[in-house]
PDB file with one MODEL, atoms N, CA, C and O in Angstrom:
MODEL        1
ATOM      1  N   MET A   1     -11.849   7.007  88.977  1.00  0.00           N
ATOM      2  CA  MET A   1     -11.330   8.138  89.705  1.00  0.00           C
ATOM      3  C   MET A   1     -12.480   8.757  90.517  1.00  0.00           C
ATOM      4  O   MET A   1     -13.565   9.009  89.993  1.00  0.00           O
ATOM      5  N   THR A   2     -12.216   8.989  91.790  1.00  0.00           N
ATOM      6  CA  THR A   2     -13.237   9.622  92.624  1.00  0.00           C
ATOM      7  C   THR A   2     -13.295  11.119  92.302  1.00  0.00           C
ATOM      8  O   THR A   2     -12.398  11.664  91.658  1.00  0.00           O
ATOM      9  N   LYS A   3     -14.353  11.762  92.755  1.00  0.00           N
ATOM     10  CA  LYS A   3     -14.468  13.202  92.535  1.00  0.00           C
ATOM     11  C   LYS A   3     -13.395  13.970  93.307  1.00  0.00           C
ATOM     12  O   LYS A   3     -12.938  15.020  92.856  1.00  0.00           O
ATOM     13  N   VAL A   4     -12.995  13.457  94.457  1.00  0.00           N
ATOM     14  CA  VAL A   4     -11.908  14.093  95.216  1.00  0.00           C
ATOM     15  C   VAL A   4     -10.604  14.013  94.414  1.00  0.00           C
ATOM     16  O   VAL A   4      -9.864  14.994  94.334  1.00  0.00           O
ATOM     17  N   GLU A   5     -10.327  12.862  93.828  1.00  0.00           N
ATOM     18  CA  GLU A   5      -9.132  12.707  92.996  1.00  0.00           C
ATOM     19  C   GLU A   5      -9.213  13.588  91.749  1.00  0.00           C
ATOM     20  O   GLU A   5      -8.222  14.187  91.332  1.00  0.00           O
ATOM     21  N   GLN A   6     -10.394  13.654  91.170  1.00  0.00           N
ATOM     22  CA  GLN A   6     -10.594  14.489  89.987  1.00  0.00           C
ATOM     23  C   GLN A   6     -10.382  15.967  90.347  1.00  0.00           C
ATOM     24  O   GLN A   6      -9.780  16.715  89.576  1.00  0.00           O
ATOM     25  N   HIS A   7     -10.874  16.379  91.506  1.00  0.00           N
ATOM     26  CA  HIS A   7     -10.680  17.756  91.974  1.00  0.00           C
ATOM     27  C   HIS A   7      -9.192  18.055  92.111  1.00  0.00           C
ATOM     28  O   HIS A   7      -8.723  19.105  91.673  1.00  0.00           O
ATOM     29  N   ARG A   8      -8.452  17.133  92.718  1.00  0.00           N
ATOM     30  CA  ARG A   8      -7.008  17.317  92.889  1.00  0.00           C
ATOM     31  C   ARG A   8      -6.316  17.448  91.534  1.00  0.00           C
ATOM     32  O   ARG A   8      -5.437  18.294  91.365  1.00  0.00           O
ATOM     33  N   GLU A   9      -6.700  16.631  90.587  1.00  0.00           N
ATOM     34  CA  GLU A   9      -6.096  16.668  89.249  1.00  0.00           C
ATOM     35  C   GLU A   9      -6.392  18.004  88.562  1.00  0.00           C
ATOM     36  O   GLU A   9      -5.507  18.584  87.932  1.00  0.00           O
ATOM     37  N   ILE A  10      -7.616  18.490  88.678  1.00  0.00           N
ATOM     38  CA  ILE A  10      -7.966  19.788  88.086  1.00  0.00           C
ATOM     39  C   ILE A  10      -7.182  20.904  88.767  1.00  0.00           C
ATOM     40  O   ILE A  10      -6.699  21.815  88.095  1.00  0.00           O
ATOM     41  N   CYS A  11      -7.050  20.846  90.077  1.00  0.00           N
ATOM     42  CA  CYS A  11      -6.270  21.854  90.804  1.00  0.00           C
ATOM     43  C   CYS A  11      -4.807  21.836  90.368  1.00  0.00           C
ATOM     44  O   CYS A  11      -4.174  22.889  90.286  1.00  0.00           O
ATOM     45  N   GLU A  12      -4.275  20.673  90.092  1.00  0.00           N
ATOM     46  CA  GLU A  12      -2.899  20.570  89.590  1.00  0.00           C
ATOM     47  C   GLU A  12      -2.785  21.213  88.209  1.00  0.00           C
ATOM     48  O   GLU A  12      -1.805  21.900  87.921  1.00  0.00           O
ATOM     49  N   ARG A  13      -3.788  20.990  87.355  1.00  0.00           N
ATOM     50  CA  ARG A  13      -3.794  21.635  86.031  1.00  0.00           C
ATOM     51  C   ARG A  13      -3.924  23.147  86.171  1.00  0.00           C
ATOM     52  O   ARG A  13      -3.289  23.900  85.433  1.00  0.00           O
ATOM     53  N   LEU A  14      -4.750  23.590  87.119  1.00  0.00           N
ATOM     54  CA  LEU A  14      -4.875  25.028  87.374  1.00  0.00           C
ATOM     55  C   LEU A  14      -3.525  25.620  87.755  1.00  0.00           C
ATOM     56  O   LEU A  14      -3.155  26.692  87.275  1.00  0.00           O
ATOM     57  N   ASN A  15      -2.794  24.927  88.615  1.00  0.00           N
ATOM     58  CA  ASN A  15      -1.496  25.422  89.059  1.00  0.00           C
ATOM     59  C   ASN A  15      -0.496  25.463  87.903  1.00  0.00           C
ATOM     60  O   ASN A  15       0.278  26.413  87.787  1.00  0.00           O
ATOM     61  N   GLN A  16      -0.509  24.447  87.054  1.00  0.00           N
ATOM     62  CA  GLN A  16       0.387  24.429  85.897  1.00  0.00           C
ATOM     63  C   GLN A  16       0.064  25.583  84.945  1.00  0.00           C
ATOM     64  O   GLN A  16       0.967  26.232  84.416  1.00  0.00           O
ATOM     65  N   LEU A  17      -1.222  25.832  84.734  1.00  0.00           N
ATOM     66  CA  LEU A  17      -1.644  26.941  83.880  1.00  0.00           C
ATOM     67  C   LEU A  17      -1.228  28.273  84.493  1.00  0.00           C
ATOM     68  O   LEU A  17      -0.737  29.157  83.791  1.00  0.00           O
ATOM     69  N   TYR A  18      -1.425  28.418  85.802  1.00  0.00           N
ATOM     70  CA  TYR A  18      -1.024  29.629  86.518  1.00  0.00           C
ATOM     71  C   TYR A  18       0.482  29.863  86.383  1.00  0.00           C
ATOM     72  O   TYR A  18       0.912  30.980  86.096  1.00  0.00           O
ATOM     73  N   ALA A  19       1.273  28.829  86.586  1.00  0.00           N
ATOM     74  CA  ALA A  19       2.731  28.951  86.497  1.00  0.00           C
ATOM     75  C   ALA A  19       3.159  29.355  85.086  1.00  0.00           C
ATOM     76  O   ALA A  19       4.030  30.210  84.926  1.00  0.00           O
ATOM     77  N   ALA A  20       2.564  28.757  84.076  1.00  0.00           N
ATOM     78  CA  ALA A  20       2.918  29.067  82.692  1.00  0.00           C
ATOM     79  C   ALA A  20       2.562  30.507  82.339  1.00  0.00           C
ATOM     80  O   ALA A  20       3.363  31.218  81.731  1.00  0.00           O
ATOM     81  N   LYS A  21       1.366  30.934  82.719  1.00  0.00           N
ATOM     82  CA  LYS A  21       0.952  32.303  82.404  1.00  0.00           C
ATOM     83  C   LYS A  21       1.742  33.311  83.227  1.00  0.00           C
ATOM     84  O   LYS A  21       2.052  34.398  82.740  1.00  0.00           O
ATOM     85  N   ASN A  22       2.071  32.967  84.463  1.00  0.00           N
ATOM     86  CA  ASN A  22       2.855  33.874  85.300  1.00  0.00           C
ATOM     87  C   ASN A  22       4.255  34.046  84.713  1.00  0.00           C
ATOM     88  O   ASN A  22       4.844  35.123  84.803  1.00  0.00           O
ATOM     89  N   LYS A  23       4.782  32.979  84.112  1.00  0.00           N
ATOM     90  CA  LYS A  23       6.095  33.058  83.459  1.00  0.00           C
ATOM     91  C   LYS A  23       6.027  34.002  82.263  1.00  0.00           C
ATOM     92  O   LYS A  23       6.951  34.780  82.026  1.00  0.00           O
ATOM     93  N   ASP A  24       4.925  33.929  81.508  1.00  0.00           N
ATOM     94  CA  ASP A  24       4.763  34.771  80.320  1.00  0.00           C
ATOM     95  C   ASP A  24       4.469  36.234  80.671  1.00  0.00           C
ATOM     96  O   ASP A  24       5.013  37.148  80.051  1.00  0.00           O
ATOM     97  N   TYR A  25       3.605  36.446  81.672  1.00  0.00           N
ATOM     98  CA  TYR A  25       3.113  37.793  81.972  1.00  0.00           C
ATOM     99  C   TYR A  25       3.720  38.417  83.215  1.00  0.00           C
ATOM    100  O   TYR A  25       3.486  39.595  83.485  1.00  0.00           O
ATOM    101  N   GLY A  26       4.493  37.659  83.977  1.00  0.00           N
ATOM    102  CA  GLY A  26       4.967  38.178  85.255  1.00  0.00           C
ATOM    103  C   GLY A  26       3.793  38.287  86.213  1.00  0.00           C
ATOM    104  O   GLY A  26       2.769  37.630  86.025  1.00  0.00           O
ATOM    105  N   ASP A  27       3.939  39.108  87.229  1.00  0.00           N
ATOM    106  CA  ASP A  27       2.866  39.247  88.217  1.00  0.00           C
ATOM    107  C   ASP A  27       1.978  40.442  87.890  1.00  0.00           C
ATOM    108  O   ASP A  27       1.712  41.278  88.753  1.00  0.00           O
ATOM    109  N   SER A  28       1.523  40.521  86.644  1.00  0.00           N
ATOM    110  CA  SER A  28       0.685  41.648  86.234  1.00  0.00           C
ATOM    111  C   SER A  28      -0.614  41.703  87.041  1.00  0.00           C
ATOM    112  O   SER A  28      -1.121  42.789  87.322  1.00  0.00           O
ATOM    113  N   PHE A  29      -1.152  40.544  87.412  1.00  0.00           N
ATOM    114  CA  PHE A  29      -2.370  40.509  88.215  1.00  0.00           C
ATOM    115  C   PHE A  29      -2.114  41.161  89.575  1.00  0.00           C
ATOM    116  O   PHE A  29      -2.879  42.020  90.013  1.00  0.00           O
ATOM    117  N   GLY A  30      -1.034  40.746  90.235  1.00  0.00           N
ATOM    118  CA  GLY A  30      -0.699  41.300  91.546  1.00  0.00           C
ATOM    119  C   GLY A  30      -0.407  42.789  91.474  1.00  0.00           C
ATOM    120  O   GLY A  30      -0.821  43.553  92.346  1.00  0.00           O
ATOM    121  N   ASP A  31       0.308  43.200  90.433  1.00  0.00           N
ATOM    122  CA  ASP A  31       0.609  44.620  90.264  1.00  0.00           C
ATOM    123  C   ASP A  31      -0.672  45.434  90.072  1.00  0.00           C
ATOM    124  O   ASP A  31      -0.840  46.494  90.675  1.00  0.00           O
ATOM    125  N   SER A  32      -1.567  44.928  89.230  1.00  0.00           N
ATOM    126  CA  SER A  32      -2.840  45.626  89.001  1.00  0.00           C
ATOM    127  C   SER A  32      -3.698  45.636  90.261  1.00  0.00           C
ATOM    128  O   SER A  32      -4.380  46.619  90.549  1.00  0.00           O
ATOM    129  N   PHE A  33      -3.658  44.532  91.011  1.00  0.00           N
ATOM    130  CA  PHE A  33      -4.416  44.474  92.261  1.00  0.00           C
ATOM    131  C   PHE A  33      -3.922  45.540  93.233  1.00  0.00           C
ATOM    132  O   PHE A  33      -4.719  46.212  93.887  1.00  0.00           O
ATOM    133  N   GLN A  34      -2.607  45.686  93.320  1.00  0.00           N
ATOM    134  CA  GLN A  34      -2.038  46.698  94.224  1.00  0.00           C
ATOM    135  C   GLN A  34      -2.478  48.098  93.818  1.00  0.00           C
ATOM    136  O   GLN A  34      -2.694  48.959  94.671  1.00  0.00           O
ATOM    137  N   GLU A  35      -2.608  48.321  92.529  1.00  0.00           N
ATOM    138  CA  GLU A  35      -2.981  49.649  92.046  1.00  0.00           C
ATOM    139  C   GLU A  35      -4.482  49.917  92.161  1.00  0.00           C
ATOM    140  O   GLU A  35      -4.884  51.019  92.536  1.00  0.00           O
ATOM    141  N   TYR A  36      -5.317  48.918  91.843  1.00  0.00           N
ATOM    142  CA  TYR A  36      -6.756  49.138  91.743  1.00  0.00           C
ATOM    143  C   TYR A  36      -7.599  48.441  92.806  1.00  0.00           C
ATOM    144  O   TYR A  36      -8.792  48.723  92.924  1.00  0.00           O
ATOM    145  N   GLY A  37      -7.008  47.546  93.573  1.00  0.00           N
ATOM    146  CA  GLY A  37      -7.757  46.839  94.605  1.00  0.00           C
ATOM    147  C   GLY A  37      -8.728  45.829  94.022  1.00  0.00           C
ATOM    148  O   GLY A  37      -8.526  45.315  92.922  1.00  0.00           O
ATOM    149  N   LEU A  38      -9.785  45.552  94.772  1.00  0.00           N
ATOM    150  CA  LEU A  38     -10.738  44.498  94.401  1.00  0.00           C
ATOM    151  C   LEU A  38     -11.552  44.802  93.151  1.00  0.00           C
ATOM    152  O   LEU A  38     -12.173  43.903  92.584  1.00  0.00           O
ATOM    153  N   ILE A  39     -11.556  46.042  92.722  1.00  0.00           N
ATOM    154  CA  ILE A  39     -12.276  46.368  91.485  1.00  0.00           C
ATOM    155  C   ILE A  39     -11.665  45.620  90.294  1.00  0.00           C
ATOM    156  O   ILE A  39     -12.386  45.121  89.430  1.00  0.00           O
ATOM    157  N   MET A  40     -10.339  45.549  90.257  1.00  0.00           N
ATOM    158  CA  MET A  40      -9.660  44.915  89.127  1.00  0.00           C
ATOM    159  C   MET A  40     -10.059  43.445  88.956  1.00  0.00           C
ATOM    160  O   MET A  40     -10.477  43.064  87.863  1.00  0.00           O
ATOM    161  N   PRO A  41      -9.947  42.605  89.993  1.00  0.00           N
ATOM    162  CA  PRO A  41     -10.357  41.210  89.760  1.00  0.00           C
ATOM    163  C   PRO A  41     -11.857  41.081  89.508  1.00  0.00           C
ATOM    164  O   PRO A  41     -12.298  40.168  88.810  1.00  0.00           O
ATOM    165  N   SER A  42     -12.634  41.992  90.073  1.00  0.00           N
ATOM    166  CA  SER A  42     -14.072  41.966  89.813  1.00  0.00           C
ATOM    167  C   SER A  42     -14.353  42.121  88.321  1.00  0.00           C
ATOM    168  O   SER A  42     -15.204  41.424  87.768  1.00  0.00           O
ATOM    169  N   VAL A  43     -13.639  43.031  87.678  1.00  0.00           N
ATOM    170  CA  VAL A  43     -13.817  43.251  86.239  1.00  0.00           C
ATOM    171  C   VAL A  43     -13.345  42.028  85.453  1.00  0.00           C
ATOM    172  O   VAL A  43     -14.033  41.575  84.538  1.00  0.00           O
ATOM    173  N   ARG A  44     -12.181  41.495  85.805  1.00  0.00           N
ATOM    174  CA  ARG A  44     -11.667  40.319  85.077  1.00  0.00           C
ATOM    175  C   ARG A  44     -12.586  39.109  85.233  1.00  0.00           C
ATOM    176  O   ARG A  44     -12.848  38.392  84.267  1.00  0.00           O
ATOM    177  N   LEU A  45     -13.070  38.888  86.448  1.00  0.00           N
ATOM    178  CA  LEU A  45     -13.987  37.768  86.674  1.00  0.00           C
ATOM    179  C   LEU A  45     -15.291  37.973  85.898  1.00  0.00           C
ATOM    180  O   LEU A  45     -15.841  37.030  85.329  1.00  0.00           O
ATOM    181  N   ASP A  46     -15.771  39.210  85.884  1.00  0.00           N
ATOM    182  CA  ASP A  46     -16.999  39.511  85.147  1.00  0.00           C
ATOM    183  C   ASP A  46     -16.804  39.289  83.649  1.00  0.00           C
ATOM    184  O   ASP A  46     -17.688  38.754  82.981  1.00  0.00           O
ATOM    185  N   ASP A  47     -15.649  39.697  83.119  1.00  0.00           N
ATOM    186  CA  ASP A  47     -15.356  39.467  81.695  1.00  0.00           C
ATOM    187  C   ASP A  47     -15.373  37.977  81.368  1.00  0.00           C
ATOM    188  O   ASP A  47     -15.947  37.561  80.361  1.00  0.00           O
ATOM    189  N   LYS A  48     -14.738  37.178  82.225  1.00  0.00           N
ATOM    190  CA  LYS A  48     -14.696  35.730  81.982  1.00  0.00           C
ATOM    191  C   LYS A  48     -16.080  35.104  82.134  1.00  0.00           C
ATOM    192  O   LYS A  48     -16.433  34.195  81.383  1.00  0.00           O
ATOM    193  N   LEU A  49     -16.861  35.580  83.090  1.00  0.00           N
ATOM    194  CA  LEU A  49     -18.219  35.060  83.251  1.00  0.00           C
ATOM    195  C   LEU A  49     -19.061  35.396  82.022  1.00  0.00           C
ATOM    196  O   LEU A  49     -19.844  34.570  81.552  1.00  0.00           O
ATOM    197  N   HIS A  50     -18.893  36.613  81.506  1.00  0.00           N
ATOM    198  CA  HIS A  50     -19.590  36.990  80.278  1.00  0.00           C
ATOM    199  C   HIS A  50     -19.166  36.076  79.127  1.00  0.00           C
ATOM    200  O   HIS A  50     -19.998  35.633  78.336  1.00  0.00           O
ATOM    201  N   ARG A  51     -17.866  35.799  79.043  1.00  0.00           N
ATOM    202  CA  ARG A  51     -17.352  34.900  78.004  1.00  0.00           C
ATOM    203  C   ARG A  51     -17.967  33.510  78.138  1.00  0.00           C
ATOM    204  O   ARG A  51     -18.343  32.894  77.141  1.00  0.00           O
ATOM    205  N   PHE A  52     -18.070  33.016  79.375  1.00  0.00           N
ATOM    206  CA  PHE A  52     -18.692  31.718  79.645  1.00  0.00           C
ATOM    207  C   PHE A  52     -20.133  31.696  79.135  1.00  0.00           C
ATOM    208  O   PHE A  52     -20.552  30.736  78.488  1.00  0.00           O
ATOM    209  N   LYS A  53     -20.880  32.745  79.426  1.00  0.00           N
ATOM    210  CA  LYS A  53     -22.275  32.827  78.981  1.00  0.00           C
ATOM    211  C   LYS A  53     -22.368  32.830  77.460  1.00  0.00           C
ATOM    212  O   LYS A  53     -23.255  32.199  76.885  1.00  0.00           O
ATOM    213  N   GLN A  54     -21.445  33.548  76.808  1.00  0.00           N
ATOM    214  CA  GLN A  54     -21.435  33.566  75.344  1.00  0.00           C
ATOM    215  C   GLN A  54     -21.102  32.191  74.776  1.00  0.00           C
ATOM    216  O   GLN A  54     -21.699  31.763  73.789  1.00  0.00           O
ATOM    217  N   LEU A  55     -20.154  31.505  75.394  1.00  0.00           N
ATOM    218  CA  LEU A  55     -19.782  30.172  74.925  1.00  0.00           C
ATOM    219  C   LEU A  55     -20.941  29.187  75.055  1.00  0.00           C
ATOM    220  O   LEU A  55     -21.115  28.316  74.202  1.00  0.00           O
ATOM    221  N   ILE A  56     -21.723  29.320  76.105  1.00  0.00           N
ATOM    222  CA  ILE A  56     -22.881  28.437  76.281  1.00  0.00           C
ATOM    223  C   ILE A  56     -23.865  28.636  75.125  1.00  0.00           C
ATOM    224  O   ILE A  56     -24.422  27.675  74.594  1.00  0.00           O
ATOM    225  N   LYS A  57     -24.063  29.886  74.754  1.00  0.00           N
ATOM    226  CA  LYS A  57     -25.012  30.204  73.674  1.00  0.00           C
ATOM    227  C   LYS A  57     -24.509  29.758  72.309  1.00  0.00           C
ATOM    228  O   LYS A  57     -25.299  29.371  71.448  1.00  0.00           O
ATOM    229  N   GLN A  58     -23.179  29.814  72.107  1.00  0.00           N
ATOM    230  CA  GLN A  58     -22.609  29.580  70.779  1.00  0.00           C
ATOM    231  C   GLN A  58     -21.605  28.441  70.776  1.00  0.00           C
ATOM    232  O   GLN A  58     -20.667  28.456  69.979  1.00  0.00           O
ATOM    233  N   GLU A  59     -21.773  27.471  71.629  1.00  0.00           N
ATOM    234  CA  GLU A  59     -20.757  26.436  71.835  1.00  0.00           C
ATOM    235  C   GLU A  59     -20.217  25.845  70.539  1.00  0.00           C
ATOM    236  O   GLU A  59     -19.005  25.689  70.387  1.00  0.00           O
ATOM    237  N   ALA A  60     -21.086  25.522  69.623  1.00  0.00           N
ATOM    238  CA  ALA A  60     -20.634  24.871  68.396  1.00  0.00           C
ATOM    239  C   ALA A  60     -19.851  25.812  67.486  1.00  0.00           C
ATOM    240  O   ALA A  60     -19.061  25.354  66.660  1.00  0.00           O
ATOM    241  N   GLU A  61     -20.057  27.120  67.626  1.00  0.00           N
ATOM    242  CA  GLU A  61     -19.437  28.088  66.728  1.00  0.00           C
ATOM    243  C   GLU A  61     -18.050  28.535  67.187  1.00  0.00           C
ATOM    244  O   GLU A  61     -17.264  29.020  66.373  1.00  0.00           O
ATOM    245  N   VAL A  62     -17.736  28.381  68.465  1.00  0.00           N
ATOM    246  CA  VAL A  62     -16.498  28.936  69.011  1.00  0.00           C
ATOM    247  C   VAL A  62     -15.388  27.894  68.947  1.00  0.00           C
ATOM    248  O   VAL A  62     -15.544  26.774  69.432  1.00  0.00           O
ATOM    249  N   LYS A  63     -14.264  28.278  68.341  1.00  0.00           N
ATOM    250  CA  LYS A  63     -13.167  27.334  68.174  1.00  0.00           C
ATOM    251  C   LYS A  63     -11.920  27.730  68.973  1.00  0.00           C
ATOM    252  O   LYS A  63     -11.104  26.870  69.302  1.00  0.00           O
ATOM    253  N   ASP A  64     -11.762  29.035  69.293  1.00  0.00           N
ATOM    254  CA  ASP A  64     -10.502  29.495  69.880  1.00  0.00           C
ATOM    255  C   ASP A  64     -10.417  29.327  71.391  1.00  0.00           C
ATOM    256  O   ASP A  64      -9.315  29.329  71.940  1.00  0.00           O
ATOM    257  N   GLU A  65     -11.538  29.184  72.073  1.00  0.00           N
ATOM    258  CA  GLU A  65     -11.516  29.023  73.525  1.00  0.00           C
ATOM    259  C   GLU A  65     -12.686  28.143  73.938  1.00  0.00           C
ATOM    260  O   GLU A  65     -13.827  28.388  73.547  1.00  0.00           O
ATOM    261  N   SER A  66     -12.398  27.119  74.729  1.00  0.00           N
ATOM    262  CA  SER A  66     -13.456  26.201  75.135  1.00  0.00           C
ATOM    263  C   SER A  66     -14.088  26.664  76.448  1.00  0.00           C
ATOM    264  O   SER A  66     -13.556  27.531  77.141  1.00  0.00           O
ATOM    265  N   ILE A  67     -15.211  26.078  76.763  1.00  0.00           N
ATOM    266  CA  ILE A  67     -15.863  26.349  78.043  1.00  0.00           C
ATOM    267  C   ILE A  67     -14.916  25.973  79.177  1.00  0.00           C
ATOM    268  O   ILE A  67     -14.812  26.701  80.164  1.00  0.00           O
ATOM    269  N   THR A  68     -14.232  24.854  79.044  1.00  0.00           N
ATOM    270  CA  THR A  68     -13.289  24.434  80.088  1.00  0.00           C
ATOM    271  C   THR A  68     -12.167  25.449  80.254  1.00  0.00           C
ATOM    272  O   THR A  68     -11.797  25.773  81.382  1.00  0.00           O
ATOM    273  N   ASP A  69     -11.615  25.959  79.150  1.00  0.00           N
ATOM    274  CA  ASP A  69     -10.566  26.986  79.235  1.00  0.00           C
ATOM    275  C   ASP A  69     -11.061  28.202  80.021  1.00  0.00           C
ATOM    276  O   ASP A  69     -10.355  28.727  80.882  1.00  0.00           O
ATOM    277  N   THR A  70     -12.259  28.631  79.718  1.00  0.00           N
ATOM    278  CA  THR A  70     -12.824  29.807  80.379  1.00  0.00           C
ATOM    279  C   THR A  70     -13.047  29.542  81.860  1.00  0.00           C
ATOM    280  O   THR A  70     -12.756  30.401  82.692  1.00  0.00           O
ATOM    281  N   LEU A  71     -13.558  28.366  82.199  1.00  0.00           N
ATOM    282  CA  LEU A  71     -13.772  28.029  83.610  1.00  0.00           C
ATOM    283  C   LEU A  71     -12.451  27.906  84.358  1.00  0.00           C
ATOM    284  O   LEU A  71     -12.362  28.278  85.528  1.00  0.00           O
ATOM    285  N   MET A  72     -11.430  27.388  83.691  1.00  0.00           N
ATOM    286  CA  MET A  72     -10.106  27.315  84.318  1.00  0.00           C
ATOM    287  C   MET A  72      -9.584  28.724  84.604  1.00  0.00           C
ATOM    288  O   MET A  72      -9.028  28.977  85.672  1.00  0.00           O
ATOM    289  N   ASP A  73      -9.762  29.637  83.651  1.00  0.00           N
ATOM    290  CA  ASP A  73      -9.349  31.023  83.870  1.00  0.00           C
ATOM    291  C   ASP A  73     -10.130  31.654  85.023  1.00  0.00           C
ATOM    292  O   ASP A  73      -9.554  32.346  85.862  1.00  0.00           O
ATOM    293  N   LEU A  74     -11.429  31.417  85.062  1.00  0.00           N
ATOM    294  CA  LEU A  74     -12.256  31.935  86.163  1.00  0.00           C
ATOM    295  C   LEU A  74     -11.755  31.428  87.510  1.00  0.00           C
ATOM    296  O   LEU A  74     -11.617  32.193  88.464  1.00  0.00           O
ATOM    297  N   ALA A  75     -11.486  30.134  87.573  1.00  0.00           N
ATOM    298  CA  ALA A  75     -11.001  29.537  88.824  1.00  0.00           C
ATOM    299  C   ALA A  75      -9.661  30.145  89.221  1.00  0.00           C
ATOM    300  O   ALA A  75      -9.454  30.479  90.388  1.00  0.00           O
ATOM    301  N   ASN A  76      -8.753  30.291  88.262  1.00  0.00           N
ATOM    302  CA  ASN A  76      -7.450  30.867  88.581  1.00  0.00           C
ATOM    303  C   ASN A  76      -7.579  32.325  89.006  1.00  0.00           C
ATOM    304  O   ASN A  76      -6.900  32.752  89.940  1.00  0.00           O
ATOM    305  N   TYR A  77      -8.433  33.098  88.341  1.00  0.00           N
ATOM    306  CA  TYR A  77      -8.640  34.490  88.769  1.00  0.00           C
ATOM    307  C   TYR A  77      -9.171  34.548  90.200  1.00  0.00           C
ATOM    308  O   TYR A  77      -8.754  35.403  90.980  1.00  0.00           O
ATOM    309  N   ALA A  78     -10.084  33.649  90.548  1.00  0.00           N
ATOM    310  CA  ALA A  78     -10.610  33.610  91.918  1.00  0.00           C
ATOM    311  C   ALA A  78      -9.495  33.281  92.914  1.00  0.00           C
ATOM    312  O   ALA A  78      -9.377  33.926  93.956  1.00  0.00           O
ATOM    313  N   ILE A  79      -8.691  32.288  92.591  1.00  0.00           N
ATOM    314  CA  ILE A  79      -7.580  31.902  93.473  1.00  0.00           C
ATOM    315  C   ILE A  79      -6.558  33.032  93.580  1.00  0.00           C
ATOM    316  O   ILE A  79      -6.068  33.326  94.671  1.00  0.00           O
ATOM    317  N   MET A  80      -6.238  33.661  92.461  1.00  0.00           N
ATOM    318  CA  MET A  80      -5.282  34.765  92.472  1.00  0.00           C
ATOM    319  C   MET A  80      -5.792  35.925  93.330  1.00  0.00           C
ATOM    320  O   MET A  80      -5.009  36.596  94.003  1.00  0.00           O
ATOM    321  N   THR A  81      -7.084  36.152  93.302  1.00  0.00           N
ATOM    322  CA  THR A  81      -7.679  37.200  94.142  1.00  0.00           C
ATOM    323  C   THR A  81      -7.542  36.845  95.610  1.00  0.00           C
ATOM    324  O   THR A  81      -7.212  37.703  96.428  1.00  0.00           O
ATOM    325  N   ILE A  82      -7.791  35.592  95.950  1.00  0.00           N
ATOM    326  CA  ILE A  82      -7.621  35.138  97.335  1.00  0.00           C
ATOM    327  C   ILE A  82      -6.168  35.330  97.777  1.00  0.00           C
ATOM    328  O   ILE A  82      -5.913  35.783  98.893  1.00  0.00           O
ATOM    329  N   ILE A  83      -5.218  34.988  96.906  1.00  0.00           N
ATOM    330  CA  ILE A  83      -3.796  35.170  97.227  1.00  0.00           C
ATOM    331  C   ILE A  83      -3.513  36.634  97.546  1.00  0.00           C
ATOM    332  O   ILE A  83      -2.854  36.938  98.540  1.00  0.00           O
ATOM    333  N   GLU A  84      -4.008  37.539  96.706  1.00  0.00           N
ATOM    334  CA  GLU A  84      -3.759  38.971  96.932  1.00  0.00           C
ATOM    335  C   GLU A  84      -4.405  39.454  98.226  1.00  0.00           C
ATOM    336  O   GLU A  84      -3.808  40.239  98.962  1.00  0.00           O
ATOM    337  N   ILE A  85      -5.611  38.994  98.506  1.00  0.00           N
ATOM    338  CA  ILE A  85      -6.297  39.376  99.757  1.00  0.00           C
ATOM    339  C   ILE A  85      -5.508  38.875 100.958  1.00  0.00           C
ATOM    340  O   ILE A  85      -5.292  39.612 101.921  1.00  0.00           O
ATOM    341  N   GLU A  86      -5.077  37.610 100.895  1.00  0.00           N
ATOM    342  CA  GLU A  86      -4.331  37.039 102.020  1.00  0.00           C
ATOM    343  C   GLU A  86      -2.957  37.694 102.187  1.00  0.00           C
ATOM    344  O   GLU A  86      -2.493  37.863 103.314  1.00  0.00           O
ATOM    345  N   ASN A  87      -2.311  38.060 101.101  1.00  0.00           N
ATOM    346  CA  ASN A  87      -1.003  38.710 101.184  1.00  0.00           C
ATOM    347  C   ASN A  87      -1.111  40.149 101.676  1.00  0.00           C
ATOM    348  O   ASN A  87      -0.165  40.694 102.246  1.00  0.00           O
ATOM    349  N   LYS A  88      -2.265  40.751 101.452  1.00  0.00           N
ATOM    350  CA  LYS A  88      -2.502  42.131 101.886  1.00  0.00           C
ATOM    351  C   LYS A  88      -2.718  42.196 103.393  1.00  0.00           C
ATOM    352  O   LYS A  88      -2.384  43.191 104.036  1.00  0.00           O
ATOM    353  N   ALA A  89      -3.288  41.111 103.956  1.00  0.00           N
ATOM    354  CA  ALA A  89      -3.636  41.095 105.385  1.00  0.00           C
ATOM    355  C   ALA A  89      -2.420  41.038 106.284  1.00  0.00           C
ATOM    356  O   ALA A  89      -2.558  41.019 107.507  1.00  0.00           O
TER     357      ALA A  89
ENDMDL
END
């Protein structure tokens, strides 16, 4: 598999994860964005980045969330922020 194909596959997994969480939570991200603006995703992205840093330090000890899970969440939060910015314009 080429890296381009691998990128496409990861993006497809990101979309599936986004759809599943959106079904569970509704558009809470979009609603919060409308209320708080760019500060809200900044905080969420920072929380996930902090989580990523903690996982790197304690990789063997953490069982409930993997580094990949955290990076997938970070990527989706970034994409969701872009969606809100583009929809606002």
